[in-house]
N, C-alpha and C positions, 0 to 999 in steps of 0.2 A: 674222428682227427682225418682220415685221410679225405671224406668231404673238404674239410675244410681246406687241406692241401691244394685242393684240386680248384676250391674258390682264391685263393690266393696266386695261384698260376695263372687263372684266366685274369682276373683284376690285372695281375702285372702284363700280361701280355695286351691287353685291352690298353693299359697305358701307355704301355711301349711304341703301341702303332698309332696311338693320339699323337704321340708327341713327333714320331715321324713323321706324321702328316702337317703337323704345325712348323716343324722345322724347312718344309717343304714349302709351304705357303711363307713361311719367312722369307727362305731365299728368294722364291718369287717374287715377291713385294718389293725386297730389297736391291734385289740386283736379277733383274728382269733379264739381263742378255749375260748371265754367269757364265755359260759355257761356250763364251763365244772369244777367244783369246785373243783378238785381233781388236779388239777394243780397249784402248786405254782409258775409259772411265766409266766408271761402275754407273748407271743409271737404275733408279727407281721404279717402277710401275707408274707412282704418283709422277713422276718427272717426264716418263715417255707422254703419257697421257696428254701433260700438258703441252709438249712440242708439239703433239698432232691434234692438238685442240680437238680433244674425246672429252666430252662430259660424262659419259659414263660407261663402266666396263660393266658387263654380267658374266661370268664365266662359274661350267661345267666341267668338272674333269672326270672321267671314268678310267677305274682300276680293276683288274678281276671280274669285269661284267658288273659291275656296282658303282654308284657313285660314290666318288672317294671325297673329294670337295666340292662346295659353293659357294659363291662370295660374289659381291656388287660391291663395283666402287663407284664414287663421284655422284652426280645428280641426275634424276631423271627429270626434272624439269630446274632451270636454273633460276626463272623468273618467279616460279613459286616455292623456292628451297626448300623442294621436294628431293630428298638421298631416295637413290638406287640401292632396290633389297630384292633379293633372289626371288620374289614374286612379282617383281616390274615385269609389263611386258613391252617387249618390242617388235617392230615390223620382222617378219623371217624373211618378207625380202622373195627372191630365187630359190629359198630352201621349200617354199610352199611347192615345187616342181617334183622334188623329193617324196611328199606325200600325195599329191596327184597320181603319182606312178602309184602306189599302194591299193588308191580307189578304183583306180581303172583296172589293175592286174587282179583285183578281187574279182571283179566283174568279169575278169579271161577268165579265173577258174572256175565262175560260176556257170560257165558255159554262154554268158549273156553278151561277151563280144569275142572277134575271131583279131587277133594281132596282126594277121597278117592279109586283112581284107580290106578290101576298098573303105574306107572313111565316110563315103556317102550312104552304104550301105545303113549307117547307123543316127545317121543325119536325117531331121525329121523336118525341123523349122528352117532349115538354109542348107544349102548344099553346097561345096566348093568348088568354085566358076576354073573348072579346069580349062586351062586355054593350049597353043602352041607350044609354051615354055617349058612344057610337062612332058611333051613329047608323045605324049598317050600312054604314057606310066602313069598307074595309081598312087595315089598317098596310102600308105598304112598306119593303122596305128602304133605299130610300132615305131614307124618314122617319128611321128609327132612325138612319142616317149623320148628319144634318143636324139631329137633334131637333124635327123637325117633328110627330111621328109622338102629340103628345097624351098623354104618358105621366105617371107619376109619378117618384118617387125620382130627385132632382137628383144624390145623391151617398151615397158609403159612408165608414163611420168607423173602417172595418178593424175589427181584430180583434188582442188580448193574444198574444204569442207563447206559444204551447204551448195555448194556448184553441182547443175545436172550432171546426174550420172547416166552415159550409155548403157542399151541394151547389151547384152555380149553380140547378137546380131550388127548392132549398130559397130560395136568395136572392130569384127571383123571385116566389116565392108569400110572402114573408115570413115564414116558419117556423122555428120554433127549427132550429137553433143560430142562426138570420139572425138577425142586429141593425138590419135597416132594413126600411121595410113592403114591402109586396106592390107589383111594378110592376104598376099598370092604370092605362086610362085615364082621365082625367081632362079630356078633352076630344075633341072630334072629329078623326082625324088630318087634315092638311095645311092645318089653321084656321091657327096661326100658330105661331111659336116657344115650344118650354119646354125648357129644358136638362135632360138627363133621362139619369144614367150608367146608370139603370135600364133605358132602353131600347136601350142600348148592352152592357151582360149580355147580351141577349135576340142580339143578334148574335157575341156569344162561344159560345152553345149553338149556334145557325146553322152557324157556322163548324166546330164540332166535329160536328155531324150528319152533314153534308155530304161533309167529310173522313173522318173515321171516326177522326183522331187528337187529340189533346189539343193543348189552345188555343197551350202553350208548344212544343210540338214543333213543329206548323205554321209560328208564327212565327217562331222559329228559322231553320227551314228556309227558308224562304218569302221572308222579309222580313230580318230583320236579318241574315243570314249573307250573302244577295248586294248589302246596301248595305255588309258589312265592320263592321259594327258589332260588332266579337268582344269587346265587354269586356260589353254589354248582354245582358237574357235578361226572358223573363214566368214564370219560375219564381215563384211565392209557397208554401211559403218559399223565399227566395233560396237554390242549391246552397253546400252547407259550406265548399267550396274558397274563396268567393268573401268570406267574412265580413269578413277583414280590410281587407276594400275600402270596407266598407258604412258611408257615413256613418252619426252618430246624428242622431234625430229631435230636435227643441227645441222646445217651446211657448214663448216666450219665455226665462227663465233655469229651466227647469223641462222636464228630461229628459222624454222619453217614458217610460214605464215599458215594460220589456225592449227597451231602445232603438228599437225603430221597430215601426209597427202590421204585421199579414199582410193582403193582400187578394185571397183568390179573386176578386174582380170584375177578373178580371186586363185584361179589353178595356176594360174604364173606368177602372184606375188600377195597373196591376199592375206596369207596366217599372219596371227598376233600370238606368241607366244614368250618364255622364256625357256633358259638353259637348262633348268632341272626338269622339264616335258620335253625338249629336245632330247636330253640323254635318256630318258622311256625310250624312244625311236631306235636311238643309236643299239640301246642294248639287245631290244627286242631283232632287229635286224641282225645283231651278230650271233642270238641266239637262235634264230631263225636257218641260219646260213650252215649251223651246227645240226642243225634237226635237234634243237632243245627246247622248241616254243613254237608256235603258231599261231599265236593270235589274231593275223592279217590273213598271213601267205604262209603256204606249206614251203618245206627246204626246199624242193624242188623249182615253185614260182620264185623264192627270194634268190634264189645263185641262177635264175634265169634274169632277172633283173640287172646284177650288178655284172652278170659278165656281159650285158647288152647296152649298160649305161643308160636303163630305163628309169630316167629321172635323179641319177646321181652318176659322179664320175670318179673312176677306178683307176688309181696309180699303182703302180707296181715297182717295187723298193729293195733291188734284188734280191724278189723273190717272195717280198714280205708285201701283199695288198694292204691296200688303205682306201675305202671307199669315204664322198663325202661332196659335200657342195655348198658354195657362197653363195652370199645375195647381197641386192643394193640398193633399197628405195629411197627417193628424196629424204636425206636427212639420216638412213641409216646405213651401216655393213654389218653382216654377218657371217659365222662359218661355222661346220659342223665338220668333224672326221673321226674314223675310226677303225680299228685293222679286222680283219677277216677272221683273224682267230688266237688274238693274245690279251684279247680282253679290253683292251687301252680305246679312249678315247678323249674328244674335248667338242665343247660347245662355248664360242665368244660371239656377245652380241653386244652391240655400241649404238649408239643414239648418234652418230657423226660419219664423216664421209672418207675417212682415212684407214683405208684396207692395210698399210705394213704395220700398223699396231698390231693386228691379231696376228700375222705372222711371227712378229717376235714372241707374244706371247703362246703361239700354237709351241714354237722352235723351245722356248723357257720348259714347259712343260712335258713335250716330248724328251727333254734330258734328264730332266728329274726322275720322270717314268721309265725311262731307257728302255723306250720306244724303237722294236728290233729296225734296225737298218734303215730307219729315218732319217732324211739328209738335214744334218743340220749345216746350213749355209749361211754366213755370213753374210747381213745383210748392210747396202750402202745408205748413207743419209738420204733423205727424200731432197731433192734441189729445190723442188718448188718451195716446201715449207722455209728451207732453207733461207730465199731469197723473196719470200713474200710480204713480209714486213716492210723491208727496203722496197719493191714495187707498188706497196700500197701510199708510202708515203712520195716516191718519185717514180716512174716507170723505168725511165730509161735511166738511173743509176742502180734499179734492179737488176737491167737486163746487163749493165755493164758488170756487177758483184756476177754474174753467171758465167760471164765469159772468162773474168778474172777467176774463177773458183776451176774452171774447166780448165785453163791454161795451167795452174800451180797444183790443183787440189783434186784432180782429176778421180783418184783412186778411191778417195773420201767419199762421192756422190753418187747418186744413179743418174747419170747420163744417158743412161741407156732406152730407159722406156719414156716412148712418146707420151704416154698418158699424164708425165709429172707435169709437165706445160699444158698440157690439153685442159686437166683439170683447173691448173692458176686462171687460162685464158676466159675460161666459161664462169670462174666466181666474178671477173669483171664483166662480162657477158650480162652475167644475173642481175648486176649492179649496175646495170645500164652504164657503166662504163666503157663503154663499146670502141673510143681510141685504145686506150689501154689494152683490152682485149685483144686488137689486130695488131697492137705490138709484138704480145706475147706469141698469135697465132703465128707471124711473121718469122720469130724467130723459132717455131718449132716447123715450121716448112723448110727452113733453113737446115735443121738438124737434122730432119726425115723427109728428105725432098722425094724418098720412092713409099712415103706412104700416103694412101690412099684417105686416112680418117683425118691427117692434119688439113687436109686441102677442104674439106667437107666442112670441116669447124671452123676457118676462116672463111670460107665461103655462106656461113650460116650468119657472121659477124657482119660480113659487107652486106648482105641480108638486111640485117636488121638497121644497119645506115643506110638505107635506100639506093649505095651503090650496085645496082644490080648487073652492069656490064661485068667488073671486078668478082660478082658473084655469081655470074655465067662462066666466067673463066675458069674458078676455082674448081666449080664443079663439074665441068668437062673434064677437067683433068684428076677430078676424083675418078669418073667413069672410065678413063682412061686407063686407069690403075685397080679399079675394081668395076668392071661392067656390071655386076650386080647390085650394084650399091641403088637401093631402092630410093632411098630419100632424095639423093643427087637426080634420079630421072624425074620424080614429083616437084622437087623444087625447081629443074630447071622449067617446066613445064609451067609454072607460075609466072617465072620469069621473064618468060615469051609473052604470055598474057598482059602482062605489067608492062613491056617495051612496046608492046602495040598501042597502048593508050595513047 
């Protein structure tokens, strides 16, 4: 009789747990911004996906150091009518850097690399070309991992399927077929933070030179497999057997040509994965920090990793620490985050280019699971998406709408982020609507006259239009505001050559 009672109690408790999770999911799906009392309207996840023009969202939620629930919504590929599932693989983009740091720090623990030594001690096939900019200071592996090396090339655009791919050395030197600039010093190492995917690519070469293995093979054997991430891979391009699992990337409503780009810069942007696999990494990091697991790194090295932002970024909210990283490749944005001690976390992966929906999803889950001290801040509506349709109909009327909303509804929309208009301008630029792009960039320059980035963007549009003198003026202004802008320096050299013809 006693045994029967225990079975009944266990059944009831499991049923109660299941109901609790189902209730959370229902609230999440039907009222995504349930926690936000400033919102007058209740929006479902489906409605927010439509607003942000996101075709697929895949989510894994972690509670008490376990995966609480996993769900995928929408389409992995619209034209194929292929639904997203929890098994669908997305490009993790810069989240790749978190895993790269695990691979590098494992070699440090094994005594094969030193965090504070000159990187040229470990580079065999290529040496970093120090010059006067570095002021005789040597770059260390630690500098590369936490973006304090003072290097150029923030990120990479990837390559269309079928295009010739550069070697790692060609990428680092910025020579064809590489489509990115050379990775070089823009200020002395150790001075300050400057995000550099180029620096991460140097660690990719260091890893291969040290181990004698291909990057993707080493990472599979020493990082992904020990974590149980059986569906994940750094292969670029992805292996043929996984093709049907790959999500197609979208830039707003436009499919990425060839479905997705190839990233030979594997350490910086090359991981294909899904939220379930990424959740295993978050849980392992949390357990390792507590000294309860060491599948990759010891407790001490895991603590060193987060304390020094080696491949992760840490936020401290009133004494509660969270680690995480976001990512964005052509047609994809994603994010993961977890706390140090509470056993909470989340992974969100999408095949779109609108990060604000990720902020809404994370806030919704954080509220439902009572994340300690996590800041739940009301998010203003995207002004770019609000005016986008009008801009496509008539660019002047779209800009007029922007000005009217700013005059009459300034508190409702996000007017404070220059990336809003910038992204809209690039949408027009990529669609060869240069005049419309320039008008949007003009508006952005007006709104943010002290931003180097807005002049850089308009300068690119003028360059594409072959208005070289106007482009030159904008790039000079870019350098005035940001003397370290490598793209401006290199484009000005191109312009000078073109003007001399």
